[in-house]
N, C-alpha and C positions, 0 to 999 in steps of 0.2 A: 712721441719726441717733438718740440716743439720747433726745432729749428737744424738745420746743417747747414756747414758749409763746407764744399768738395772745391780739388785744384780748379778744375774746369770755372767756378764760381769764382774762384780766387782772380784769374782774367777780366772779369770785370768788376770788380769790387772797388767802391769807392773809396778814392784814396785822397788825401789832400796835405797840407805843408800850412802850419798855420801860420807863418808867415812869412813873405817871401824871404827873407834874408836867413830863417833859420835853414839846419844841417841836417834835420831828420821832419820824416814825412809817414804817414797811418794808413793805414789798407785796415777800414773798419767792418770786424767779422761781423758782431753783435755790436747794438746801442740801443738805449729806450727809443731809437728814430725806426728802428729796423726790428725788434723783437718785442719780448715781454719783459727784459732782463730790466732790474734798476742797476746794474753793473754797464762796463766797457768794455770790451773784447778788444785788442789790434793789433795788428803786425806794424812794430814801429822798427824804420829804416833808417839808418844812422849812415851819412855820407863818409868818408877817408875823415879821417879827423873831424867829424862833428860832434854835438855834444845838445843836450839839451839845455834851455837857461836853467839854472837854480829857480827849484817852486817846488813846494809844499801842498799840501791840500788837507785841510782843517780836521775832516772826519772821514779820508778815504784812506784805504790800505791799496797801495802798490803793491804790482807783484812782477817779474821781469824774469822770464826764461827766455835766457839767450839758446835761438835757433844756430846762429855761425856767426863767427868774427871774435872779436878781442874788445875787450874794454876795459874800462875804470867805473867804477859806482862810487861816487860818497855820498856820505849823508851823516851830518851834524857832527864835522869833523874826523869821522872814520873814513878810509879808503880800502877799497875793496878790487881786486883783479877778476874782472869776469869771462870766460870763456864758452863755447859751447859745453852746453848740459849743464849749465850752473843756472840756482837758482836764487833772486832776490828780493826779500819782501822789505818793504817800507810802509814804517809804521804812520800812522797819520799826525801833522805836524813838523814830521822831520823834512827839513832842506834838503835836498838833494839834488845829483848831477847823475846824469852818466853820458860817458864818452868814448867815443870810438878811438882806440890807441892801435888799431892793428892796420893791415895794409890794403885790405877790400873791406865793404860795407860790412856794421854790424846789424843784425837781424834778431829781434825779440816779440817772443809773443809780450803783450804787457796787458794787466787786466787790472781796474780799477773799481773796487768798492766801497760804498758807492761809487756810481757815476759823478758825483759832485761836480756836473756840468759841465766834463772834460770832452763828452760828447760834442755839445753845443761848441765847444772851443774851439774844437779840430773842424765840424764843418762848419765853422765860420771862415774857414781859412780858404785857399786857393787850391781848387784841384786840379791834382798831379794823374801821372800813370805812373802805372809799375812798368819797371824796363826789363828786357828779355834778360838780363843779368838777374835782377829780381827774381822771372816769374823760375829761372832754374834754380835757384837756389831752393827756394819755396819748393818746390816740385822733389828737394833731393836729387839735381840730373847735373847739378854745376861741379865741374872739374875737382 
């Protein structure tokens, strides 16, 4: 086994917000900076009403698995409601947005293959911390 990530380690995860005005932030699980992978694996957390800016990746597939909450994903003009248990795979070149439309935070396991400098972009942002709500949701102990 190359690497593992336990809930206890999540408390110590490196967490970043790319820009001060962003409404989503990332807890890095695995990326080229901390493992031998060429991909990036993060827990992406969207505040209420939060969304990614419109973006695309020329060579990378981006995968989202909804852990908690609900939202809307749009890609190249198509829109899809997403909720806990839903998965979404975006092809390279698709212009996409993920938005939290629920009354609580939206949590996704987000994977980009290959990394295409996404890890470096995230790590260039400001460090933030997971709060108690984040930890409870990710531990499965939230009400």
